[in-house]
LUMTORVEX-483363 format. One record per residue: x, y, z of N, C-alpha, C in turn; residue number from 0; residue in three letters. Coordinates in steps of 0.001 Angstrom, whole numbers. Example, Ala and Ser with C-alpha at 12.3 -4.5 7.8 and 13.67 -1.06 7.14 Angstrom:
{{13190 -5690 7800} {12300 -4500 7800} {13200 -3300 7800} 0 "ala"}
{{12850 -2250 7080} {13670 -1060 7140} {12900 30 7870} 1 "ser"}
This chain:
{{31972 -6414 8297} {30831 -6126 9158} {30251 -7439 9680} 0 "unk"}
{{30026 -7497 10984} {29511 -8725 11588} {28064 -8961 11153} 1 "unk"}
{{27595 -10218 11207} {26199 -10485 10844} {25209 -9660 11662} 2 "unk"}
{{25509 -9443 12944} {24601 -8655 13779} {24531 -7213 13297} 3 "unk"}
{{25684 -6617 12998} {25691 -5227 12537} {25095 -5108 11138} 4 "unk"}
{{25291 -6117 10312} {24646 -6129 9003} {23130 -6133 9161} 5 "unk"}
{{22639 -6900 10114} {21201 -6929 10383} {20709 -5571 10874} 6 "unk"}
{{21504 -4918 11730} {21134 -3587 12214} {21071 -2584 11067} 7 "unk"}
{{22016 -2682 10126} {22002 -1791 8967} {20736 -1997 8146} 8 "unk"}
{{20345 -3243 7972} {19136 -3534 7207} {17892 -3040 7939} 9 "unk"}
{{17892 -3123 9275} {16770 -2592 10056} {16625 -1092 9812} 10 "unk"}
{{17746 -377 9836} {17715 1062 9592} {17160 1369 8206} 11 "unk"}
{{17602 629 7205} {17154 876 5833} {15655 624 5704} 12 "unk"}
{{15168 -440 6332} {13734 -731 6280} {12947 356 7011} 13 "unk"}
{{13442 770 8171} {12772 1820 8946} {12708 3116 8152} 14 "unk"}
{{13828 3522 7562} {13851 4774 6805} {13099 4666 5479} 15 "unk"}
{{13124 3501 4848} {12391 3343 3594} {10892 3396 3801} 16 "unk"}
{{10402 2716 4858} {8969 2725 5166} {8513 4069 5718} 17 "unk"}
{{9452 4893 6132} {9170 6213 6689} {8285 7044 5761} 18 "unk"}
{{8467 6912 4452} {7732 7740 3497} {6259 7325 3417} 19 "unk"}
{{5988 6045 3557} {4606 5574 3625} {3941 6120 4885} 20 "unk"}
{{4669 6106 5989} {4126 6598 7260} {3829 8091 7173} 21 "unk"}
{{4685 8842 6482} {4433 10274 6303} {3101 10480 5582} 22 "unk"}
{{2846 9693 4531} {1577 9787 3809} {399 9535 4747} 23 "unk"}
{{532 8539 5603} {-528 8234 6565} {-727 9408 7524} 24 "unk"}
{{369 9976 8011} {275 11111 8922} {-370 12326 8283} 25 "unk"}
{{-67 12550 7002} {-622 13704 6290} {-2112 13564 6008} 26 "unk"}
{{-2638 12356 6099} {-4080 12168 5917} {-4888 12801 7036} 27 "unk"}
{{-4258 12963 8202} {-4993 13514 9335} {-4460 14827 9871} 28 "unk"}
{{-3246 15212 9452} {-2633 16425 9982} {-2067 17275 8842} 29 "unk"}
{{-2157 18609 8934} {-1520 19479 7941} {-1 19291 7978} 30 "unk"}
{{678 19528 6857} {2124 19232 6781} {2969 19909 7851} 31 "unk"}
{{2779 21207 8073} {3638 21907 9024} {3327 21507 10462} 32 "unk"}
{{2066 21198 10752} {1717 20727 12092} {2308 19346 12336} 33 "unk"}
{{2296 18502 11320} {2928 17188 11424} {4408 17340 11748} 34 "unk"}
{{5081 18290 11091} {6492 18538 11365} {6729 19011 12786} 35 "unk"}
{{5883 19917 13266} {6045 20442 14625} {5910 19333 15655} 36 "unk"}
{{4889 18501 15509} {4649 17437 16475} {5724 16359 16393} 37 "unk"}
{{6171 16060 15171} {7203 15023 14994} {8483 15384 15751} 38 "unk"}
{{8962 16614 15570} {10241 16977 16185} {10096 17294 17669} 39 "unk"}
{{8906 17748 18083} {8688 17952 19514} {8753 16617 20252} 40 "unk"}
{{8127 15596 19679} {8157 14271 20305} {9550 13656 20267} 41 "unk"}
{{10308 13958 19219} {11664 13412 19109} {12616 14079 20089} 42 "unk"}
{{12400 15379 20356} {13358 16130 21164} {13088 16054 22660} 43 "unk"}
{{11842 16280 23056} {11565 16520 24465} {11899 15350 25385} 44 "unk"}
{{11528 14117 25055} {11928 13050 25993} {13429 12756 25926} 45 "unk"}
{{13981 12789 24709} {15345 12291 24517} {16416 13253 25000} 46 "unk"}
{{16145 14561 24984} {17227 15490 25348} {17606 15392 26818} 47 "unk"}
{{16732 14766 27632} {17074 14544 29039} {17967 13316 29207} 48 "unk"}
{{18087 12521 28148} {18873 11290 28215} {20142 11352 27372} 49 "unk"}
{{20164 12260 26387} {21291 12351 25451} {22043 13653 25695} 50 "unk"}
{{23343 13547 25825} {24175 14721 26095} {24224 15644 24876} 51 "unk"}
{{24177 16954 25146} {24261 17915 24040} {25640 17848 23405} 52 "unk"}
{{25703 17824 22066} {27020 17775 21410} {27832 19020 21704} 53 "unk"}
{{29124 18884 21656} {30023 19984 21988} {30100 20968 20823} 54 "unk"}
{{28996 21699 20633} {28894 22674 19563} {28246 23950 20086} 55 "unk"}
{{28630 25115 19557} {27916 26345 19916} {26452 26266 19471} 56 "unk"}
{{25590 26982 20167} {24167 26944 19842} {23889 27411 18423} 57 "unk"}
{{24703 28342 17915} {24438 28852 16556} {24562 27744 15522} 58 "unk"}
{{25474 26774 15763} {25625 25667 14822} {24478 24667 14974} 59 "unk"}
{{24006 24473 16195} {22844 23609 16388} {21603 24207 15721} 60 "unk"}
{{21468 25524 15835} {20334 26196 15185} {20439 26071 13660} 61 "unk"}
{{21642 26263 13129} {21836 26144 11681} {21527 24737 11206} 62 "unk"}
{{21969 23734 11971} {21691 22342 11617} {20190 22067 11669} 63 "unk"}
{{19538 22501 12742} {18105 22260 12884} {17278 22961 11832} 64 "unk"}
{{17745 24128 11379} {16990 24884 10374} {17155 24317 8964} 65 "unk"}
{{18212 23578 8726} {18439 23042 7379} {18009 21584 7278} 66 "unk"}
{{18682 20713 7983} {18464 19276 7800} {17165 18805 8457} 67 "unk"}
{{16634 19569 9401} {15386 19171 10059} {14219 20014 9555} 68 "unk"}
{{14238 21308 9829} {13139 22181 9410} {13043 22291 7889} 69 "unk"}
{{14129 22681 7247} {14087 22912 5802} {13764 21657 5011} 70 "unk"}
{{14473 20577 5311} {14253 19342 4562} {12810 18860 4678} 71 "unk"}
{{12309 18778 5905} {11004 18155 6092} {9842 19107 5832} 72 "unk"}
{{10067 20407 5940} {9011 21343 5537} {8726 21184 4050} 73 "unk"}
{{9775 21143 3247} {9595 20957 1803} {9057 19566 1481} 74 "unk"}
{{9604 18531 2144} {9176 17157 1855} {7708 16943 2222} 75 "unk"}
{{7306 17377 3417} {5919 17180 3840} {4961 17947 2926} 76 "unk"}
{{5355 19166 2556} {4501 19962 1661} {4420 19313 286} 77 "unk"}
{{5531 18756 -174} {5544 18068 -1469} {4592 16879 -1457} 78 "unk"}
{{4653 16077 -393} {3825 14878 -322} {2361 15226 -88} 79 "unk"}
{{2106 16384 500} {729 16855 636} {199 17409 -680} 80 "unk"}
{{1094 17666 -1623} {707 18227 -2922} {959 17249 -4063} 81 "unk"}
{{757 15971 -3802} {724 14992 -4877} {1991 14214 -5134} 82 "unk"}
{{3033 14380 -4306} {4252 13602 -4504} {4059 12218 -3902} 83 "unk"}
{{4119 11150 -4717} {3959 9796 -4170} {5072 9469 -3182} 84 "unk"}
{{4742 8636 -2196} {5705 8286 -1151} {6936 7599 -1721} 85 "unk"}
{{6730 6615 -2599} {7866 5876 -3154} {8778 6760 -3969} 86 "unk"}
{{8189 7605 -4804} {8996 8496 -5643} {9722 9533 -4795} 87 "unk"}
{{9079 9979 -3702} {9731 10931 -2803} {10986 10331 -2199} 88 "unk"}
{{10929 9042 -1839} {12103 8385 -1244} {13272 8355 -2218} 89 "unk"}
{{12962 8326 -3508} {14014 8291 -4522} {14536 9683 -4849} 90 "unk"}
{{13627 10613 -5139} {14032 11965 -5552} {14792 12665 -4436} 91 "unk"}
{{14441 12374 -3189} {15134 13014 -2065} {16609 12640 -2028} 92 "unk"}
{{16973 11499 -2643} {18374 11086 -2670} {19237 11988 -3551} 93 "unk"}
{{18600 12920 -4260} {19366 13925 -4998} {20227 14759 -4058} 94 "unk"}
{{19977 14638 -2749} {20820 15325 -1766} {22295 14984 -1954} 95 "unk"}
{{22593 13792 -2448} {23997 13407 -2641} {24680 14337 -3640} 96 "unk"}
{{23950 14721 -4682} {24528 15589 -5709} {24545 17050 -5254} 97 "unk"}
{{23495 17468 -4536} {23514 18814 -3973} {24656 18951 -2963} 98 "unk"}
{{24870 17906 -2166} {25964 17934 -1193} {27304 18118 -1902} 99 "unk"}
{{27480 17394 -2993} {28716 17508 -3764} {28903 18937 -4274} 100 "unk"}
{{27848 19535 -4810} {27943 20898 -5329} {28193 21921 -4240} 101 "unk"}
{{27455 21809 -3124} {27640 22759 -2030} {29025 22612 -1392} 102 "unk"}
{{29513 21377 -1278} {30845 21166 -712} {31917 21789 -1595} 103 "unk"}
{{31710 21731 -2915} {32659 22378 -3832} {32603 23895 -3688} 104 "unk"}
{{31381 24432 -3529} {31214 25878 -3442} {31715 26459 -2129} 105 "unk"}
{{31366 25802 -1012} {31614 26402 299} {32816 25822 1035} 106 "unk"}
{{33214 24586 683} {34340 23959 1367} {35550 23775 465} 107 "unk"}
{{35387 24089 -822} {36497 23958 -1758} {36852 22532 -2103} 108 "unk"}
{{35923 21591 -1895} {36197 20196 -2227} {36196 19995 -3746} 109 "unk"}
{{37059 19106 -4190} {37162 18836 -5632} {36038 17906 -6076} 110 "unk"}
{{35428 18232 -7205} {34367 17397 -7772} {34997 16348 -8676} 111 "unk"}
{{34736 15077 -8417} {35304 13983 -9193} {34564 13829 -10520} 112 "unk"}
{{35293 13355 -11515} {34690 13143 -12824} {33551 12151 -12787} 113 "unk"}
{{33708 11083 -12019} {32647 10079 -11917} {31390 10666 -11285} 114 "unk"}
{{31577 11608 -10367} {30421 12243 -9735} {29653 13091 -10735} 115 "unk"}
{{30389 13778 -11616} {29719 14563 -12656} {28923 13668 -13594} 116 "unk"}
{{29482 12518 -13931} {28745 11559 -14769} {27490 11100 -14038} 117 "unk"}
{{27631 10817 -12748} {26478 10405 -11954} {25400 11475 -11914} 118 "unk"}
{{25804 12742 -11791} {24855 13858 -11786} {24082 13908 -13100} 119 "unk"}
{{24797 13789 -14214} {24150 13869 -15524} {23161 12726 -15729} 120 "unk"}
{{23563 11522 -15319} {22676 10359 -15467} {21424 10542 -14603} 121 "unk"}
{{21631 10930 -13327} {20497 11105 -12422} {19601 12257 -12869} 122 "unk"}
{{20215 13337 -13377} {19419 14468 -13857} {18533 14055 -15023} 123 "unk"}
{{19073 13216 -15901} {18260 12698 -16999} {17074 11905 -16480} 124 "unk"}
{{17295 11119 -15418} {16206 10364 -14817} {15155 11264 -14203} 125 "unk"}
{{15585 12342 -13532} {14638 13273 -12925} {13806 13987 -13985} 126 "unk"}
{{14442 14316 -15118} {13697 14942 -16218} {12620 13992 -16727} 127 "unk"}
{{12958 12719 -16869} {11980 11733 -17332} {10820 11602 -16351} 128 "unk"}
{{11122 11640 -15064} {10072 11567 -14050} {9180 12800 -14123} 129 "unk"}
{{9810 13979 -14280} {9049 15221 -14345} {8189 15332 -15588} 130 "unk"}
{{8705 14873 -16727} {7945 14938 -17973} {6678 14105 -17880} 131 "unk"}
{{6755 13009 -17143} {5623 12091 -17048} {4715 12419 -15861} 132 "unk"}
{{4917 13601 -15229} {4093 13955 -14075} {2627 14028 -14488} 133 "unk"}
{{1761 13506 -13622} {333 13459 -13930} {-454 13732 -12660} 134 "unk"}
{{-1701 13258 -12617} {-2535 13539 -11454} {-1978 12932 -10171} 135 "unk"}
{{-1174 11883 -10267} {-625 11246 -9071} {807 11699 -8777} 136 "unk"}
{{1414 12391 -9704} {2775 12905 -9511} {2817 14320 -10068} 137 "unk"}
{{2727 15315 -9193} {2672 16692 -9645} {4077 17270 -9796} 138 "unk"}
{{4224 18190 -10721} {5519 18845 -10927} {5918 19646 -9697} 139 "unk"}
{{4941 20302 -9057} {5258 21070 -7851} {5746 20142 -6745} 140 "unk"}
{{5215 18919 -6696} {5681 17945 -5707} {7135 17574 -5932} 141 "unk"}
{{7507 17390 -7198} {8897 17052 -7527} {9830 18201 -7172} 142 "unk"}
{{9414 19420 -7513} {10247 20600 -7243} {10441 20790 -5737} 143 "unk"}
{{9354 20639 -4978} {9454 20800 -3524} {10337 19721 -2907} 144 "unk"}
{{10250 18500 -3428} {11104 17417 -2912} {12574 17720 -3199} 145 "unk"}
{{12862 18261 -4373} {14241 18649 -4690} {14718 19771 -3777} 146 "unk"}
{{13818 20685 -3415} {14185 21733 -2453} {14516 21110 -1097} 147 "unk"}
{{13737 20093 -703} {14046 19376 532} {15401 18697 470} 148 "unk"}
{{15718 18113 -690} {17023 17477 -873} {18148 18502 -753} 149 "unk"}
{{17919 19711 -1283} {18936 20765 -1200} {19164 21193 243} 150 "unk"}
{{18090 21272 1039} {18248 21638 2449} {18971 20542 3225} 151 "unk"}
{{18671 19295 2907} {19384 18165 3518} {20876 18274 3194} 152 "unk"}
{{21180 18587 1945} {22573 18715 1523} {23273 19852 2253} 153 "unk"}
{{22567 20964 2446} {23174 22077 3171} {23491 21678 4610} 154 "unk"}
{{22589 20891 5204} {22862 20372 6539} {24059 19437 6555} 155 "unk"}
{{24217 18646 5488} {25383 17764 5388} {26682 18556 5367} 156 "unk"}
{{26684 19650 4603} {27883 20485 4502} {28203 21123 5857} 157 "unk"}
{{27161 21566 6549} {27378 22116 7896} {27988 21066 8815} 158 "unk"}
{{27468 19833 8725} {27958 18758 9574} {29427 18467 9305} 159 "unk"}
{{29834 18576 8056} {31254 18367 7733} {32125 19414 8406} 160 "unk"}
{{31611 20609 8546} {32382 21668 9203} {32487 21433 10704} 161 "unk"}
{{31545 20681 11267} {31597 20425 12706} {32781 19531 13074} 162 "unk"}
{{33232 18701 12116} {34259 17717 12431} {33652 16531 13153} 163 "unk"}
{{34390 15905 14027} {33906 14719 14750} {32901 15150 15809} 164 "unk"}
{{31670 14668 15675} {30605 15056 16591} {29695 13851 16816} 165 "unk"}
{{29085 13779 17982} {28159 12693 18309} {26893 12862 17468} 166 "unk"}
{{26669 11959 16520} {25543 12087 15596} {24209 12005 16330} 167 "unk"}
{{24095 11093 17283} {22835 10950 18012} {22508 12221 18787} 168 "unk"}
{{23506 12793 19459} {23295 14039 20187} {22913 15176 19250} 169 "unk"}
{{23540 15197 18081} {23245 16241 17099} {21795 16137 16620} 170 "unk"}
{{21337 14926 16353} {19967 14721 15877} {18957 15101 16955} 171 "unk"}
{{19204 14642 18186} {18254 14908 19274} {18194 16398 19595} 172 "unk"}
{{19335 17029 19801} {19333 18441 20163} {18996 19330 18974} 173 "unk"}
{{19311 18854 17760} {18881 19583 16578} {17373 19536 16395} 174 "unk"}
{{16723 18492 16934} {15265 18375 16845} {14556 19383 17735} 175 "unk"}
{{15301 19996 18646} {14709 21011 19521} {14434 22315 18764} 176 "unk"}
{{15087 22511 17627} {14974 23770 16878} {13687 23879 16056} 177 "unk"}
{{13264 22841 15301} {12174 23009 14335} {10754 23187 14874} 178 "unk"}
{{10362 22663 16061} {8943 22713 16415} {8299 24091 16355} 179 "unk"}
{{8908 25111 16953} {8287 26433 16954} {8212 27044 15555} 180 "unk"}
{{9289 27000 14732} {9147 27482 13350} {8086 26699 12563} 181 "unk"}
{{8018 25376 12750} {6983 24578 12086} {5591 25059 12513} 182 "unk"}
{{5430 25298 13806} {4137 25736 14313} {3774 27113 13762} 183 "unk"}
{{4769 27997 13649} {4525 29323 13071} {4117 29207 11596} 184 "unk"}
{{4775 28325 10861} {4407 28108 9462} {2990 27542 9355} 185 "unk"}
{{2642 26626 10247} {1302 26052 10231} {257 27125 10542} 186 "unk"}
{{558 28001 11499} {-359 29091 11834} {-562 30007 10637} 187 "unk"}
{{527 30293 9906} {457 31193 8750} {-244 30533 7560} 188 "unk"}
{{90 29257 7298} {-442 28577 6113} {-1830 27978 6342} 189 "unk"}
{{-2084 27478 7545} {-3328 26760 7809} {-4324 27556 8642} 190 "unk"}
{{-3809 28410 9508} {-4689 29173 10385} {-4999 28427 11668} 191 "unk"}
{{-5354 29172 12718} {-5584 28548 14031} {-6776 27590 14046} 192 "unk"}
{{-7791 27855 13218} {-8964 26983 13232} {-8645 25585 12710} 193 "unk"}
{{-7854 25528 11615} {-7498 24211 11075} {-6589 23458 12038} 194 "unk"}
{{-5679 24182 12696} {-4804 23535 13680} {-5627 22951 14822} 195 "unk"}
{{-6552 23760 15340} {-7386 23300 16448} {-8248 22111 16038} 196 "unk"}
{{-8788 22163 14823} {-9631 21066 14341} {-8808 19786 14190} 197 "unk"}
{{-7588 19918 13618} {-6740 18740 13415} {-6351 18104 14746} 198 "unk"}
{{-6043 18925 15752} {-5636 18392 17045} {-6813 17784 17813} 199 "unk"}
{{-7979 18404 17696} {-9143 17898 18430} {-9746 16666 17782} 200 "unk"}
{{-9447 16435 16486} {-9996 15279 15780} {-8892 14300 15356} 201 "unk"}
{{-7754 14377 16020} {-6650 13498 15635} {-7054 12040 15835} 202 "unk"}
{{-6732 11192 14859} {-7144 9790 14931} {-5957 8894 15286} 203 "unk"}
{{-6255 7624 15466} {-5225 6666 15884} {-4124 6543 14852} 204 "unk"}
{{-4481 6556 13556} {-3462 6447 12503} {-2460 7588 12577} 205 "unk"}
{{-2958 8803 12818} {-2059 9955 12912} {-1155 9851 14139} 206 "unk"}
{{-1710 9380 15247} {-908 9219 16472} {188 8181 16265} 207 "unk"}
{{-183 7049 15657} {816 6005 15397} {1875 6491 14409} 208 "unk"}
{{1446 7270 13410} {2403 7823 12445} {3387 8747 13145} 209 "unk"}
{{2890 9585 14058} {3768 10491 14802} {4766 9724 15661} 210 "unk"}
{{4294 8682 16320} {5189 7880 17155} {6264 7208 16301} 211 "unk"}
{{5876 6728 15137} {6856 6090 14247} {7886 7116 13772} 212 "unk"}
{{7407 8271 13295} {8320 9278 12744} {9293 9798 13793} 213 "unk"}
{{8814 9994 15016} {9662 10594 16047} {10533 9565 16771} 214 "unk"}
{{9930 8457 17189} {10664 7493 18005} {11394 6446 17184} 215 "unk"}
{{10766 5960 16123} {11371 4878 15341} {12307 5439 14269} 216 "unk"}
{{11757 6263 13343} {12570 6763 12226} {13683 7695 12706} 217 "unk"}
{{13377 8544 13703} {14377 9527 14149} {15305 8942 15210} 218 "unk"}
{{14752 8557 16357} {15610 8143 17466} {16220 6759 17255} 219 "unk"}
{{15393 5771 16926} {15935 4432 16695} {16810 4396 15452} 220 "unk"}
{{16317 4981 14356} {17066 4950 13099} {18433 5593 13221} 221 "unk"}
{{18475 6821 13746} {19753 7509 13855} {20616 6933 14976} 222 "unk"}
{{19966 6368 15996} {20739 5725 17052} {21529 4537 16519} 223 "unk"}
{{20861 3684 15735} {21546 2530 15143} {22574 2979 14105} 224 "unk"}
{{22227 3994 13319} {23152 4490 12282} {24425 5042 12907} 225 "unk"}
{{24273 5809 13993} {25464 6361 14652} {26310 5251 15272} 226 "unk"}
{{25651 4187 15743} {26387 3034 16279} {27238 2389 15187} 227 "unk"}
{{26662 2238 13992} {27401 1646 12878} {28572 2538 12455} 228 "unk"}
{{28321 3847 12403} {29380 4778 11999} {30522 4815 13019} 229 "unk"}
{{30207 4513 14272} {31259 4503 15291} {32114 3247 15204} 230 "unk"}
{{31618 2207 14522} {32341 939 14441} {33033 721 13104} 231 "unk"}
{{32514 1346 12041} {33029 1075 10695} {33274 2389 9960} 232 "unk"}
{{34162 2372 8947} {34385 3579 8148} {33096 4019 7458} 233 "unk"}
{{32942 5338 7280} {31736 5880 6654} {31529 5309 5258} 234 "unk"}
{{32638 5068 4548} {32533 4527 3195} {31962 3127 3151} 235 "unk"}
{{32033 2414 4272} {31474 1066 4333} {30001 1096 4730} 236 "unk"}
{{29613 2112 5503} {28241 2200 6002} {27334 2964 5039} 237 "unk"}
{{27834 4087 4498} {26999 4984 3692} {26309 4313 2500} 238 "unk"}
{{26972 3397 1763} {26290 2793 605} {24987 2072 934} 239 "unk"}
{{24800 1675 2196} {23532 1030 2564} {22346 1955 2331} 240 "unk"}
{{22574 3280 2406} {21473 4232 2227} {20890 4176 824} 241 "unk"}
{{21641 3601 -127} {21114 3456 -1480} {19917 2505 -1522} 242 "unk"}
{{19766 1687 -490} {18637 762 -438} {17359 1429 65} 243 "unk"}
{{17466 2639 620} {16282 3328 1149} {15214 3524 76} 244 "unk"}
{{15542 4084 -1112} {14484 4228 -2124} {13952 2903 -2642} 245 "unk"}
{{14765 1847 -2595} {14268 523 -2998} {13151 91 -2052} 246 "unk"}
{{13401 241 -734} {12377 -79 257} {11209 891 144} 247 "unk"}
{{11511 2163 -111} {10457 3165 -227} {9508 2878 -1380} 248 "unk"}
{{10056 2584 -2549} {9229 2271 -3715} {8448 981 -3507} 249 "unk"}
{{9093 -16 -2926} {8439 -1316 -2711} {7306 -1212 -1695} 250 "unk"}
{{7574 -546 -567} {6550 -435 478} {5385 427 20} 251 "unk"}
{{5665 1467 -782} {4585 2317 -1291} {3708 1549 -2272} 252 "unk"}
{{4338 723 -3107} {3561 -95 -4049} {2720 -1120 -3320} 253 "unk"}
{{3271 -1687 -2251} {2586 -2746 -1512} {1482 -2198 -614} 254 "unk"}
{{1798 -1122 143} {872 -634 1161} {-64 466 668} 255 "unk"}
{{400 1269 -309} {-419 2379 -802} {-913 2168 -2224} 256 "unk"}
{{-509 1046 -2830} {-901 730 -4203} {-469 1825 -5177} 257 "unk"}
{{724 2397 -4918} {1246 3416 -5836} {1795 2753 -7088} 258 "unk"}
{{1486 3330 -8221} {1958 2800 -9495} {2603 3921 -10310} 259 "unk"}
{{3814 3666 -10794} {4516 4638 -11625} {4306 4306 -13091} 260 "unk"}
{{4282 5346 -13915} {4210 5144 -15359} {5528 4543 -15848} 261 "unk"}
{{5510 3847 -16989} {6755 3224 -17500} {7910 4208 -17624} 262 "unk"}
{{7639 5430 -18104} {8712 6411 -18243} {9259 6816 -16880} 263 "unk"}
{{8390 6851 -15863} {8849 7182 -14516} {9718 6065 -13939} 264 "unk"}
{{9358 4812 -14221} {10207 3697 -13792} {11582 3788 -14443} 265 "unk"}
{{11596 4135 -15746} {12878 4285 -16440} {13689 5419 -15811} 266 "unk"}
{{13003 6518 -15469} {13687 7624 -14812} {14200 7238 -13446} 267 "unk"}
{{13408 6451 -12693} {13827 6003 -11362} {15078 5140 -11456} 268 "unk"}
{{15123 4278 -12463} {16304 3425 -12654} {17530 4276 -12965} 269 "unk"}
{{17351 5303 -13807} {18473 6189 -14134} {18975 6935 -12893} 270 "unk"}
{{18055 7380 -12037} {18470 8061 -10811} {19287 7110 -9933} 271 "unk"}
{{18839 5867 -9800} {19578 4890 -9002} {20953 4615 -9608} 272 "unk"}
{{21015 4501 -10942} {22306 4290 -11611} {23232 5472 -11342} 273 "unk"}
{{22673 6694 -11412} {23481 7880 -11123} {24025 7875 -9710} 274 "unk"}
{{23194 7465 -8742} {23644 7371 -7349} {24740 6320 -7197} 275 "unk"}
{{24572 5188 -7874} {25584 4132 -7804} {26913 4601 -8390} 276 "unk"}
{{26850 5322 -9507} {28076 5861 -10121} {28756 6820 -9158} 277 "unk"}
{{27958 7654 -8487} {28517 8635 -7565} {29219 7959 -6389} 278 "unk"}
{{28640 6857 -5891} {29200 6182 -4719} {30352 5260 -5081} 279 "unk"}
{{30153 4447 -6126} {31126 3398 -6430} {32036 3721 -7621} 280 "unk"}
{{31740 4783 -8350} {32516 5112 -9540} {34003 5274 -9295} 281 "unk"}
{{34408 6088 -8294} {35850 6270 -8055} {36556 4965 -7716} 282 "unk"}
{{35891 4092 -6945} {36500 2821 -6549} {36706 1921 -7771} 283 "unk"}
{{35671 1853 -8608} {35769 1014 -9807} {36798 1567 -10781} 284 "unk"}
{{36835 2897 -10918} {37820 3523 -11800} {39231 3277 -11300} 285 "unk"}
{{39415 3343 -9967} {40733 3088 -9396} {41190 1666 -9658} 286 "unk"}
{{40270 715 -9550} {40624 -680 -9825} {40973 -878 -11294} 287 "unk"}
{{40232 -173 -12164} {40501 -316 -13587} {41885 245 -13943} 288 "unk"}
{{42203 1412 -13355} {43497 2034 -13635} {44636 1176 -13084} 289 "unk"}
{{44398 562 -11915} {45445 -217 -11264} {45595 -1621 -11846} 290 "unk"}
{{44641 -2040 -12694} {44693 -3384 -13253} {45909 -3527 -14182} 291 "unk"}
{{46514 -4707 -14239} {47661 -4952 -15123} {47308 -4645 -16584} 292 "unk"}
{{48217 -3995 -17245} {48009 -3675 -18655} {47358 -2344 -18881} 293 "unk"}
{{47013 -1609 -17801} {46389 -295 -17954} {47341 792 -17471} 294 "unk"}
């Protein structure tokens, strides 16, 4: 990878890692489902006139938008509105890697590797430690909702695998056209028209800037650069960079929001990261060990 592309990868990781802090800022002024509706409306409406629709039937675009966009962020935003810290959310959401593995085995018949099972067990132990230590700043319902968001992200990943080769940027932009109306309907049901009207009429600068970041920077810029990298390098070379997202998420939340985890939660966070590393790099390391002389 060239130094320029390496820098672009790091930009994406920083943008996506800080994304969780920005969500917290946005939720201070807007209800979760309304935040989701506005985020995807802003991401879709300007860009769909500039980005070609991917060569997919509408039913697949709807399925993608309902899982990886609507489902993932409805659960994530609700979790963070119900006490899930931004930094911890960035980490727990990475459980999507294990849900993806399970769903791919169930629906696509993919074989589950032994190293991946070890990674699941290690990460699950870390999640249990995080959940056991849940307190006033980390609610159990927040953890559960974040895991539900991870499962929806994973379902979207499995759908994407069925699409085959597809323009990722086009998929993200046109998939963003699906969630706004369902998000708005959920906000109407959960919050009521009066709260929606009050939030929109009293929207502050922080909420506006958060919306612009979530829609234009995290969604369009982030996925635009990511798709550029995937078009130049094998997925196996690009994907491991995503492991740095929770590192940036935890660091930025500690720095900007003064979030502090209990010692047991830090131990659990480390175990989750170790589990993710085993899942990504385990087969490669095992292959080298088997291929080494004398083995």
